[in-house]
MITIKOL-899349 format. One record per residue (C-alpha): x negated, y, z negated; residue number from 0. Coordinates in steps of 0.5 Angstrom, whole numbers, plus 500, padded with zeros to 3 digits. Layout:
N
u->X; v->Y; w->Z; n->NUM
...
This chain:
725
u->514; v->478; w->544; n->0
u->517; v->473; w->540; n->1
u->513; v->465; w->541; n->2
u->518; v->459; w->542; n->3
u->516; v->453; w->537; n->4
u->512; v->449; w->541; n->5
u->508; v->455; w->544; n->6
u->507; v->456; w->537; n->7
u->505; v->451; w->534; n->8
u->500; v->450; w->540; n->9
u->497; v->456; w->538; n->10
u->496; v->455; w->531; n->11
u->491; v->458; w->528; n->12
u->487; v->459; w->534; n->13
u->490; v->464; w->536; n->14
u->487; v->469; w->531; n->15
u->479; v->467; w->532; n->16
u->477; v->470; w->539; n->17
u->479; v->477; w->537; n->18
u->473; v->482; w->535; n->19
u->473; v->482; w->528; n->20
u->471; v->488; w->524; n->21
u->469; v->490; w->515; n->22
u->477; v->490; w->513; n->23
u->480; v->488; w->506; n->24
u->473; v->488; w->502; n->25
u->474; v->482; w->498; n->26
u->468; v->479; w->493; n->27
u->462; v->483; w->493; n->28
u->455; v->480; w->495; n->29
u->453; v->473; w->492; n->30
u->447; v->474; w->489; n->31
u->445; v->467; w->491; n->32
u->446; v->468; w->499; n->33
u->441; v->470; w->503; n->34
u->435; v->475; w->501; n->35
u->431; v->474; w->508; n->36
u->427; v->481; w->510; n->37
u->427; v->479; w->517; n->38
u->431; v->485; w->519; n->39
u->430; v->489; w->513; n->40
u->427; v->497; w->515; n->41
u->426; v->503; w->511; n->42
u->430; v->508; w->512; n->43
u->428; v->515; w->508; n->44
u->434; v->518; w->504; n->45
u->436; v->525; w->505; n->46
u->437; v->530; w->499; n->47
u->445; v->528; w->500; n->48
u->448; v->532; w->495; n->49
u->445; v->538; w->496; n->50
u->446; v->538; w->503; n->51
u->454; v->537; w->502; n->52
u->453; v->542; w->497; n->53
u->450; v->547; w->502; n->54
u->455; v->545; w->508; n->55
u->461; v->546; w->503; n->56
u->460; v->550; w->497; n->57
u->467; v->550; w->494; n->58
u->468; v->543; w->495; n->59
u->468; v->538; w->489; n->60
u->464; v->532; w->490; n->61
u->466; v->526; w->486; n->62
u->462; v->521; w->486; n->63
u->461; v->513; w->484; n->64
u->455; v->509; w->483; n->65
u->450; v->516; w->485; n->66
u->454; v->515; w->491; n->67
u->460; v->521; w->494; n->68
u->466; v->517; w->495; n->69
u->470; v->524; w->495; n->70
u->471; v->531; w->497; n->71
u->476; v->536; w->496; n->72
u->476; v->543; w->495; n->73
u->482; v->548; w->498; n->74
u->479; v->548; w->504; n->75
u->473; v->544; w->507; n->76
u->474; v->547; w->516; n->77
u->480; v->550; w->519; n->78
u->481; v->550; w->526; n->79
u->486; v->551; w->532; n->80
u->489; v->545; w->531; n->81
u->488; v->539; w->527; n->82
u->484; v->536; w->531; n->83
u->479; v->542; w->532; n->84
u->479; v->542; w->524; n->85
u->477; v->534; w->522; n->86
u->471; v->535; w->528; n->87
u->469; v->541; w->525; n->88
u->469; v->538; w->518; n->89
u->465; v->532; w->522; n->90
u->460; v->537; w->525; n->91
u->458; v->539; w->518; n->92
u->459; v->533; w->515; n->93
u->454; v->529; w->520; n->94
u->448; v->536; w->519; n->95
u->449; v->534; w->511; n->96
u->447; v->527; w->512; n->97
u->442; v->529; w->518; n->98
u->446; v->524; w->523; n->99
u->446; v->525; w->531; n->100
u->453; v->527; w->533; n->101
u->455; v->520; w->536; n->102
u->454; v->517; w->528; n->103
u->461; v->518; w->527; n->104
u->466; v->514; w->532; n->105
u->474; v->515; w->531; n->106
u->477; v->509; w->530; n->107
u->483; v->505; w->527; n->108
u->485; v->500; w->522; n->109
u->488; v->493; w->525; n->110
u->488; v->487; w->522; n->111
u->482; v->484; w->521; n->112
u->478; v->489; w->521; n->113
u->477; v->496; w->525; n->114
u->477; v->498; w->532; n->115
u->473; v->505; w->535; n->116
u->477; v->509; w->539; n->117
u->475; v->513; w->546; n->118
u->478; v->520; w->542; n->119
u->481; v->521; w->535; n->120
u->487; v->518; w->533; n->121
u->491; v->522; w->527; n->122
u->496; v->518; w->523; n->123
u->502; v->522; w->520; n->124
u->502; v->521; w->512; n->125
u->508; v->524; w->508; n->126
u->514; v->524; w->512; n->127
u->519; v->530; w->511; n->128
u->525; v->526; w->511; n->129
u->529; v->533; w->512; n->130
u->524; v->536; w->516; n->131
u->523; v->530; w->521; n->132
u->515; v->532; w->520; n->133
u->509; v->529; w->517; n->134
u->505; v->533; w->511; n->135
u->499; v->531; w->513; n->136
u->494; v->528; w->519; n->137
u->490; v->523; w->517; n->138
u->483; v->522; w->521; n->139
u->478; v->516; w->521; n->140
u->472; v->515; w->523; n->141
u->466; v->510; w->522; n->142
u->460; v->511; w->521; n->143
u->455; v->508; w->527; n->144
u->447; v->508; w->527; n->145
u->443; v->507; w->534; n->146
u->450; v->507; w->536; n->147
u->450; v->500; w->532; n->148
u->457; v->500; w->527; n->149
u->455; v->499; w->520; n->150
u->459; v->495; w->515; n->151
u->464; v->498; w->511; n->152
u->462; v->505; w->512; n->153
u->467; v->510; w->514; n->154
u->470; v->516; w->513; n->155
u->478; v->519; w->513; n->156
u->479; v->526; w->513; n->157
u->486; v->529; w->511; n->158
u->489; v->535; w->515; n->159
u->495; v->539; w->513; n->160
u->500; v->541; w->518; n->161
u->500; v->548; w->516; n->162
u->497; v->554; w->519; n->163
u->489; v->554; w->520; n->164
u->490; v->545; w->519; n->165
u->485; v->546; w->513; n->166
u->481; v->540; w->511; n->167
u->483; v->539; w->504; n->168
u->479; v->532; w->502; n->169
u->476; v->526; w->504; n->170
u->474; v->519; w->502; n->171
u->468; v->516; w->504; n->172
u->464; v->510; w->504; n->173
u->458; v->512; w->508; n->174
u->452; v->510; w->507; n->175
u->446; v->515; w->506; n->176
u->442; v->511; w->512; n->177
u->441; v->515; w->518; n->178
u->434; v->516; w->519; n->179
u->435; v->508; w->519; n->180
u->431; v->505; w->525; n->181
u->433; v->499; w->527; n->182
u->430; v->493; w->530; n->183
u->430; v->490; w->536; n->184
u->435; v->485; w->536; n->185
u->434; v->478; w->539; n->186
u->436; v->476; w->545; n->187
u->442; v->472; w->542; n->188
u->446; v->472; w->535; n->189
u->446; v->464; w->533; n->190
u->451; v->463; w->528; n->191
u->449; v->458; w->522; n->192
u->455; v->453; w->521; n->193
u->451; v->450; w->515; n->194
u->448; v->456; w->512; n->195
u->456; v->459; w->513; n->196
u->459; v->452; w->510; n->197
u->455; v->453; w->504; n->198
u->456; v->460; w->502; n->199
u->464; v->460; w->503; n->200
u->462; v->453; w->499; n->201
u->458; v->457; w->493; n->202
u->464; v->463; w->494; n->203
u->470; v->458; w->493; n->204
u->466; v->455; w->487; n->205
u->468; v->461; w->483; n->206
u->474; v->462; w->484; n->207
u->480; v->459; w->480; n->208
u->484; v->458; w->486; n->209
u->480; v->455; w->491; n->210
u->477; v->448; w->494; n->211
u->471; v->448; w->497; n->212
u->472; v->447; w->504; n->213
u->469; v->440; w->507; n->214
u->468; v->443; w->515; n->215
u->468; v->450; w->518; n->216
u->471; v->448; w->524; n->217
u->471; v->454; w->529; n->218
u->467; v->461; w->529; n->219
u->468; v->466; w->532; n->220
u->462; v->471; w->537; n->221
u->458; v->475; w->532; n->222
u->457; v->482; w->533; n->223
u->451; v->486; w->532; n->224
u->452; v->491; w->525; n->225
u->448; v->494; w->520; n->226
u->449; v->492; w->513; n->227
u->447; v->496; w->507; n->228
u->452; v->493; w->502; n->229
u->458; v->492; w->501; n->230
u->464; v->496; w->496; n->231
u->460; v->500; w->490; n->232
u->453; v->496; w->491; n->233
u->447; v->499; w->496; n->234
u->441; v->495; w->498; n->235
u->436; v->497; w->504; n->236
u->440; v->498; w->511; n->237
u->437; v->491; w->516; n->238
u->440; v->489; w->522; n->239
u->445; v->484; w->521; n->240
u->451; v->479; w->525; n->241
u->458; v->479; w->523; n->242
u->463; v->473; w->524; n->243
u->468; v->470; w->522; n->244
u->470; v->463; w->521; n->245
u->476; v->458; w->520; n->246
u->479; v->452; w->519; n->247
u->483; v->449; w->525; n->248
u->490; v->449; w->521; n->249
u->491; v->452; w->514; n->250
u->490; v->458; w->510; n->251
u->482; v->457; w->511; n->252
u->479; v->463; w->514; n->253
u->472; v->467; w->512; n->254
u->468; v->473; w->514; n->255
u->460; v->473; w->514; n->256
u->455; v->478; w->514; n->257
u->448; v->474; w->516; n->258
u->441; v->477; w->518; n->259
u->440; v->478; w->525; n->260
u->434; v->473; w->526; n->261
u->434; v->468; w->520; n->262
u->442; v->467; w->519; n->263
u->442; v->467; w->513; n->264
u->448; v->470; w->509; n->265
u->448; v->476; w->506; n->266
u->455; v->476; w->504; n->267
u->461; v->472; w->505; n->268
u->469; v->474; w->504; n->269
u->475; v->469; w->503; n->270
u->480; v->472; w->507; n->271
u->486; v->469; w->504; n->272
u->490; v->472; w->500; n->273
u->494; v->468; w->494; n->274
u->519; v->473; w->513; n->275
u->555; v->483; w->555; n->276
u->557; v->477; w->548; n->277
u->557; v->480; w->542; n->278
u->557; v->478; w->536; n->279
u->553; v->477; w->529; n->280
u->549; v->474; w->525; n->281
u->549; v->473; w->517; n->282
u->545; v->468; w->512; n->283
u->546; v->465; w->505; n->284
u->540; v->469; w->502; n->285
u->538; v->470; w->495; n->286
u->539; v->477; w->495; n->287
u->537; v->477; w->488; n->288
u->529; v->479; w->488; n->289
u->529; v->472; w->483; n->290
u->527; v->465; w->485; n->291
u->533; v->461; w->488; n->292
u->535; v->457; w->482; n->293
u->536; v->463; w->478; n->294
u->541; v->467; w->483; n->295
u->547; v->464; w->487; n->296
u->546; v->466; w->494; n->297
u->550; v->471; w->498; n->298
u->552; v->471; w->506; n->299
u->548; v->479; w->508; n->300
u->547; v->481; w->515; n->301
u->540; v->478; w->518; n->302
u->536; v->483; w->522; n->303
u->533; v->484; w->529; n->304
u->534; v->476; w->529; n->305
u->534; v->473; w->535; n->306
u->538; v->471; w->540; n->307
u->539; v->468; w->547; n->308
u->544; v->465; w->553; n->309
u->538; v->460; w->554; n->310
u->536; v->461; w->562; n->311
u->541; v->468; w->562; n->312
u->539; v->473; w->557; n->313
u->536; v->474; w->550; n->314
u->535; v->479; w->545; n->315
u->536; v->482; w->538; n->316
u->541; v->484; w->533; n->317
u->540; v->491; w->530; n->318
u->539; v->493; w->523; n->319
u->546; v->490; w->521; n->320
u->546; v->483; w->524; n->321
u->550; v->485; w->530; n->322
u->548; v->483; w->537; n->323
u->551; v->484; w->546; n->324
u->547; v->480; w->550; n->325
u->547; v->481; w->558; n->326
u->551; v->476; w->561; n->327
u->554; v->476; w->569; n->328
u->561; v->472; w->568; n->329
u->567; v->470; w->564; n->330
u->565; v->462; w->564; n->331
u->564; v->459; w->557; n->332
u->556; v->459; w->555; n->333
u->552; v->456; w->550; n->334
u->549; v->462; w->544; n->335
u->543; v->460; w->540; n->336
u->540; v->464; w->533; n->337
u->534; v->463; w->531; n->338
u->530; v->465; w->524; n->339
u->525; v->468; w->529; n->340
u->526; v->476; w->529; n->341
u->523; v->481; w->533; n->342
u->518; v->483; w->527; n->343
u->518; v->476; w->524; n->344
u->515; v->470; w->527; n->345
u->518; v->464; w->522; n->346
u->514; v->457; w->522; n->347
u->518; v->452; w->518; n->348
u->511; v->447; w->516; n->349
u->516; v->443; w->512; n->350
u->520; v->441; w->520; n->351
u->523; v->444; w->525; n->352
u->527; v->452; w->524; n->353
u->534; v->452; w->523; n->354
u->537; v->453; w->529; n->355
u->545; v->455; w->531; n->356
u->548; v->454; w->537; n->357
u->556; v->456; w->539; n->358
u->560; v->455; w->545; n->359
u->563; v->462; w->547; n->360
u->567; v->464; w->551; n->361
u->565; v->472; w->554; n->362
u->565; v->477; w->551; n->363
u->566; v->474; w->545; n->364
u->564; v->474; w->539; n->365
u->559; v->469; w->537; n->366
u->559; v->469; w->530; n->367
u->553; v->465; w->526; n->368
u->552; v->464; w->519; n->369
u->545; v->461; w->517; n->370
u->544; v->457; w->511; n->371
u->551; v->455; w->512; n->372
u->551; v->448; w->508; n->373
u->548; v->453; w->501; n->374
u->544; v->445; w->500; n->375
u->537; v->444; w->502; n->376
u->532; v->448; w->499; n->377
u->528; v->447; w->505; n->378
u->533; v->451; w->509; n->379
u->534; v->457; w->503; n->380
u->526; v->458; w->503; n->381
u->527; v->459; w->510; n->382
u->533; v->464; w->510; n->383
u->529; v->468; w->504; n->384
u->523; v->468; w->507; n->385
u->526; v->472; w->513; n->386
u->531; v->476; w->511; n->387
u->526; v->479; w->505; n->388
u->520; v->479; w->509; n->389
u->525; v->483; w->514; n->390
u->526; v->488; w->507; n->391
u->519; v->490; w->504; n->392
u->518; v->492; w->512; n->393
u->523; v->496; w->513; n->394
u->522; v->500; w->506; n->395
u->515; v->501; w->508; n->396
u->516; v->504; w->514; n->397
u->523; v->508; w->511; n->398
u->518; v->512; w->507; n->399
u->511; v->512; w->512; n->400
u->514; v->511; w->519; n->401
u->508; v->512; w->522; n->402
u->504; v->507; w->518; n->403
u->497; v->504; w->521; n->404
u->499; v->497; w->525; n->405
u->505; v->496; w->521; n->406
u->509; v->502; w->525; n->407
u->508; v->498; w->532; n->408
u->507; v->490; w->529; n->409
u->512; v->485; w->532; n->410
u->512; v->478; w->531; n->411
u->508; v->478; w->523; n->412
u->507; v->470; w->522; n->413
u->512; v->468; w->516; n->414
u->510; v->460; w->514; n->415
u->516; v->458; w->509; n->416
u->515; v->450; w->506; n->417
u->507; v->450; w->506; n->418
u->505; v->443; w->502; n->419
u->500; v->441; w->498; n->420
u->495; v->439; w->504; n->421
u->497; v->445; w->507; n->422
u->490; v->447; w->510; n->423
u->486; v->440; w->507; n->424
u->486; v->444; w->500; n->425
u->490; v->441; w->496; n->426
u->493; v->447; w->493; n->427
u->500; v->451; w->495; n->428
u->502; v->454; w->488; n->429
u->508; v->460; w->490; n->430
u->505; v->464; w->496; n->431
u->498; v->467; w->500; n->432
u->498; v->473; w->504; n->433
u->494; v->470; w->510; n->434
u->488; v->476; w->511; n->435
u->487; v->473; w->518; n->436
u->488; v->479; w->526; n->437
u->495; v->480; w->526; n->438
u->496; v->478; w->518; n->439
u->501; v->474; w->516; n->440
u->505; v->470; w->509; n->441
u->504; v->463; w->507; n->442
u->510; v->461; w->502; n->443
u->510; v->455; w->498; n->444
u->514; v->448; w->496; n->445
u->515; v->447; w->488; n->446
u->508; v->444; w->487; n->447
u->506; v->442; w->479; n->448
u->512; v->446; w->476; n->449
u->512; v->451; w->480; n->450
u->519; v->453; w->485; n->451
u->519; v->455; w->492; n->452
u->516; v->461; w->494; n->453
u->520; v->465; w->498; n->454
u->524; v->469; w->494; n->455
u->524; v->477; w->494; n->456
u->519; v->480; w->489; n->457
u->514; v->474; w->491; n->458
u->515; v->476; w->499; n->459
u->514; v->484; w->497; n->460
u->508; v->483; w->493; n->461
u->505; v->479; w->499; n->462
u->507; v->483; w->505; n->463
u->503; v->489; w->500; n->464
u->497; v->485; w->501; n->465
u->498; v->487; w->509; n->466
u->499; v->494; w->507; n->467
u->493; v->495; w->503; n->468
u->490; v->491; w->509; n->469
u->492; v->495; w->515; n->470
u->492; v->502; w->511; n->471
u->484; v->500; w->511; n->472
u->483; v->500; w->503; n->473
u->480; v->494; w->499; n->474
u->484; v->488; w->496; n->475
u->481; v->484; w->491; n->476
u->484; v->488; w->484; n->477
u->487; v->494; w->488; n->478
u->491; v->489; w->492; n->479
u->494; v->484; w->487; n->480
u->496; v->491; w->483; n->481
u->499; v->495; w->488; n->482
u->502; v->488; w->491; n->483
u->505; v->488; w->484; n->484
u->507; v->496; w->484; n->485
u->510; v->495; w->491; n->486
u->516; v->490; w->489; n->487
u->517; v->494; w->482; n->488
u->518; v->500; w->486; n->489
u->523; v->496; w->491; n->490
u->527; v->492; w->486; n->491
u->527; v->497; w->479; n->492
u->525; v->491; w->476; n->493
u->519; v->491; w->473; n->494
u->517; v->483; w->473; n->495
u->514; v->480; w->477; n->496
u->516; v->472; w->480; n->497
u->522; v->471; w->476; n->498
u->524; v->464; w->475; n->499
u->516; v->463; w->478; n->500
u->516; v->455; w->474; n->501
u->522; v->450; w->475; n->502
u->528; v->450; w->471; n->503
u->526; v->457; w->468; n->504
u->529; v->463; w->469; n->505
u->526; v->467; w->464; n->506
u->518; v->465; w->466; n->507
u->515; v->471; w->470; n->508
u->508; v->472; w->472; n->509
u->507; v->478; w->471; n->510
u->509; v->485; w->469; n->511
u->509; v->493; w->471; n->512
u->512; v->496; w->464; n->513
u->505; v->495; w->460; n->514
u->500; v->499; w->457; n->515
u->493; v->497; w->461; n->516
u->488; v->502; w->459; n->517
u->483; v->504; w->464; n->518
u->475; v->502; w->463; n->519
u->470; v->504; w->468; n->520
u->465; v->497; w->466; n->521
u->471; v->493; w->466; n->522
u->478; v->492; w->470; n->523
u->481; v->494; w->463; n->524
u->480; v->493; w->455; n->525
u->487; v->490; w->454; n->526
u->490; v->487; w->460; n->527
u->483; v->483; w->462; n->528
u->478; v->479; w->458; n->529
u->473; v->474; w->459; n->530
u->478; v->470; w->464; n->531
u->481; v->476; w->468; n->532
u->482; v->475; w->476; n->533
u->484; v->480; w->480; n->534
u->492; v->479; w->479; n->535
u->490; v->481; w->471; n->536
u->486; v->487; w->473; n->537
u->491; v->489; w->477; n->538
u->496; v->491; w->472; n->539
u->493; v->497; w->471; n->540
u->496; v->500; w->478; n->541
u->503; v->497; w->478; n->542
u->503; v->500; w->470; n->543
u->501; v->507; w->472; n->544
u->505; v->507; w->478; n->545
u->511; v->504; w->475; n->546
u->510; v->509; w->469; n->547
u->510; v->514; w->475; n->548
u->517; v->512; w->478; n->549
u->519; v->512; w->470; n->550
u->517; v->520; w->470; n->551
u->520; v->522; w->477; n->552
u->527; v->519; w->475; n->553
u->527; v->523; w->470; n->554
u->526; v->529; w->473; n->555
u->528; v->527; w->480; n->556
u->534; v->523; w->478; n->557
u->537; v->524; w->485; n->558
u->531; v->523; w->490; n->559
u->525; v->520; w->486; n->560
u->525; v->515; w->491; n->561
u->523; v->520; w->496; n->562
u->519; v->523; w->492; n->563
u->514; v->517; w->490; n->564
u->514; v->513; w->496; n->565
u->510; v->516; w->501; n->566
u->506; v->518; w->495; n->567
u->504; v->510; w->494; n->568
u->503; v->507; w->501; n->569
u->500; v->513; w->504; n->570
u->495; v->514; w->499; n->571
u->493; v->507; w->501; n->572
u->488; v->509; w->507; n->573
u->485; v->514; w->503; n->574
u->482; v->508; w->497; n->575
u->476; v->506; w->501; n->576
u->470; v->502; w->499; n->577
u->471; v->499; w->493; n->578
u->478; v->494; w->490; n->579
u->477; v->500; w->483; n->580
u->483; v->502; w->480; n->581
u->481; v->509; w->477; n->582
u->481; v->517; w->478; n->583
u->480; v->518; w->486; n->584
u->487; v->515; w->486; n->585
u->491; v->521; w->482; n->586
u->487; v->526; w->486; n->587
u->490; v->523; w->492; n->588
u->496; v->523; w->490; n->589
u->494; v->530; w->487; n->590
u->493; v->533; w->494; n->591
u->498; v->530; w->498; n->592
u->502; v->533; w->493; n->593
u->500; v->540; w->493; n->594
u->504; v->545; w->497; n->595
u->498; v->552; w->496; n->596
u->492; v->548; w->498; n->597
u->488; v->548; w->491; n->598
u->491; v->542; w->487; n->599
u->488; v->545; w->480; n->600
u->493; v->550; w->479; n->601
u->498; v->545; w->479; n->602
u->502; v->540; w->483; n->603
u->510; v->541; w->484; n->604
u->509; v->534; w->481; n->605
u->503; v->535; w->477; n->606
u->506; v->534; w->470; n->607
u->509; v->526; w->472; n->608
u->502; v->525; w->476; n->609
u->498; v->526; w->470; n->610
u->503; v->523; w->464; n->611
u->503; v->516; w->469; n->612
u->496; v->516; w->470; n->613
u->494; v->519; w->462; n->614
u->497; v->514; w->459; n->615
u->493; v->508; w->462; n->616
u->487; v->512; w->460; n->617
u->485; v->517; w->467; n->618
u->484; v->523; w->466; n->619
u->487; v->528; w->470; n->620
u->483; v->533; w->473; n->621
u->488; v->539; w->473; n->622
u->490; v->542; w->465; n->623
u->496; v->541; w->464; n->624
u->502; v->546; w->464; n->625
u->509; v->546; w->462; n->626
u->515; v->550; w->463; n->627
u->516; v->553; w->456; n->628
u->507; v->554; w->455; n->629
u->506; v->561; w->453; n->630
u->515; v->562; w->451; n->631
u->516; v->557; w->446; n->632
u->512; v->550; w->443; n->633
u->514; v->543; w->442; n->634
u->519; v->544; w->447; n->635
u->525; v->537; w->447; n->636
u->525; v->535; w->456; n->637
u->532; v->534; w->458; n->638
u->534; v->532; w->464; n->639
u->542; v->530; w->467; n->640
u->546; v->527; w->473; n->641
u->551; v->532; w->474; n->642
u->551; v->537; w->469; n->643
u->547; v->538; w->462; n->644
u->551; v->539; w->456; n->645
u->547; v->542; w->450; n->646
u->551; v->540; w->445; n->647
u->551; v->545; w->438; n->648
u->545; v->548; w->438; n->649
u->545; v->550; w->430; n->650
u->543; v->556; w->427; n->651
u->535; v->556; w->429; n->652
u->530; v->557; w->435; n->653
u->531; v->553; w->441; n->654
u->525; v->550; w->446; n->655
u->527; v->546; w->451; n->656
u->525; v->545; w->458; n->657
u->526; v->541; w->464; n->658
u->523; v->540; w->471; n->659
u->530; v->539; w->475; n->660
u->532; v->545; w->479; n->661
u->537; v->549; w->476; n->662
u->543; v->551; w->480; n->663
u->548; v->555; w->475; n->664
u->549; v->555; w->469; n->665
u->554; v->558; w->463; n->666
u->553; v->559; w->455; n->667
u->558; v->561; w->449; n->668
u->559; v->562; w->443; n->669
u->553; v->566; w->441; n->670
u->552; v->572; w->436; n->671
u->551; v->579; w->438; n->672
u->544; v->579; w->436; n->673
u->542; v->571; w->438; n->674
u->540; v->571; w->446; n->675
u->538; v->566; w->451; n->676
u->533; v->566; w->456; n->677
u->531; v->561; w->462; n->678
u->524; v->562; w->463; n->679
u->524; v->568; w->459; n->680
u->529; v->572; w->462; n->681
u->535; v->573; w->458; n->682
u->542; v->571; w->461; n->683
u->548; v->573; w->458; n->684
u->552; v->568; w->454; n->685
u->560; v->570; w->455; n->686
u->562; v->563; w->457; n->687
u->562; v->565; w->465; n->688
u->558; v->562; w->470; n->689
u->551; v->566; w->471; n->690
u->551; v->565; w->478; n->691
u->558; v->567; w->480; n->692
u->560; v->572; w->474; n->693
u->561; v->580; w->475; n->694
u->556; v->582; w->476; n->695
u->552; v->576; w->478; n->696
u->545; v->574; w->475; n->697
u->540; v->569; w->479; n->698
u->536; v->564; w->475; n->699
u->528; v->565; w->475; n->700
u->525; v->562; w->480; n->701
u->521; v->555; w->477; n->702
u->515; v->556; w->472; n->703
u->510; v->552; w->472; n->704
u->514; v->546; w->475; n->705
u->520; v->547; w->472; n->706
u->525; v->551; w->468; n->707
u->525; v->553; w->459; n->708
u->531; v->554; w->456; n->709
u->530; v->558; w->450; n->710
u->534; v->562; w->444; n->711
u->533; v->566; w->438; n->712
u->536; v->564; w->431; n->713
u->542; v->566; w->429; n->714
u->550; v->565; w->429; n->715
u->553; v->560; w->431; n->716
u->552; v->554; w->429; n->717
u->556; v->551; w->435; n->718
u->553; v->556; w->440; n->719
u->552; v->552; w->446; n->720
u->549; v->552; w->454; n->721
u->550; v->548; w->460; n->722
u->546; v->547; w->467; n->723
u->547; v->543; w->473; n->724
């Protein structure tokens, strides 16, 4: 449902507060200065988990971070007659390893602002194959409980391959080793301390350069009972706690608190704001280029999914191409209304009313609308840009991951245009923010202290990237900022984030994914961070890796690289649990997604490209790299083509060249009788005839190590050549 302007303003920001909140989009680690009361603290016997896991899954590889298992993978961890049966078998074995009870892992799904328990598992399809219209894997998610109480931030995500036998090939985990913990009796009523919550939020804001400490927190949600055993990578002794949210009446001020269930002492605080029968067509003058409005002309383009109505008669939405068709009972002229609301975007203009267009139309029309027709009001340009680009990034995500959690069914995503410096009473509104509230949202700011209006392409894509991270169940922080930059770069083909960010300077930009940031397990990065580094700086490691992966796949698969790249990038978010770190676990997840034989350690179809991208940024590949020319010839030259590849004159020395593109056919010529040309070790005829259609035909050998090696011996003539396509 699309809310009217009056309804939207009356509901405002309070509509989010009554939702049941749970841990999602993990942000800052617990504040060491926060509450330390042990009144709800009880010791738990730690089971020998690693030994138990090795016993239950003898062929598995256990990946550990800070002495905790965070990823399990292998050829087959469990199997069954159905995907659900395989996931259940894995879950049962995992519970035995934890010495836990049968109901300590509960099916759940991700919703904005938290997790929602399910009566039965709800698998999500990942790695969508557009050719077969099927998914390569099914993803199952379970939340941890002890004595029927949710464990904050603890879950397991299980990957089941969609082939006969349905093998479980990987699981990522943020589970806590606390199955033997016995919670104390809960108090009769959970009491939230407003003062302690406010002070905790103020301390948290003081640590961030882009935050102003709140003077008050206006509304609190009802607390829910949880067990708190740490956040992210930090483990603390388990205790009985309560989880709730606090929010300002208006603005992006929104926090999640974990407090001692007995005393109300704050154990953790997370700032949850992260810095769009009458027929016709709706269009808008939009800054289509992904740069600030000052840096490119506006162009008339269709507006998809936009709301159109005949008041008191009918309403509907445009399609993907901006066309609409409204029901109407007669031929008497009617008023048709077009707004910048939509099926998937609920636009709010903070600076005033949203642009609304009306036309008097005699059925059947057509009725044509052009939003931002005058193109001379920055605030109207911001509205149409925000609407257009948020729809674009949403459609892009679902093109490659059509079953993505929550986004695939979400309507009315909140987009606020023209927020000013007093928005929410913070005195800050630079650029744009992701509103990490139930349902999500993006706030685009008006010009502020020399910065342009934030409502433009790459900024919209970055902020929606936070929504992808949130609804995928991952932590934000460094990972969220890096993913936002990466998503923008992969959509636009431009590594620069926020071109034209500064007023009157179209050469300005904030960051670039074209970088050589290096992984450092102790800090964020060695050359992209520093003493004052923040999540945006450190996130450049992820955007740099994915930008290099794009380049590698473009070289090897120039016509379909996006179909290979984007499902891995988007669906890997759902397996990034328990931390906002950027490390080798991301590569392992992508290799599992890419694998085609149940064993990533013998290579995957695109492991060369994947490993080279991660290794270029200091992250080791878990498999030994192999190349098409390994064992045939040394120091191969990599080649690629669009249409066909012409070798040119080969001269008289030995030749060694390799490619990961598919070779359909080829030919060669001007080879003396003592000189040969081979493809993957098979000698091919060099008589100027196409290999597969000559008489007799010669078949192209299959790929080896993911590609083809074209090699020649020494000999005449220098003008010998080969061609492939």
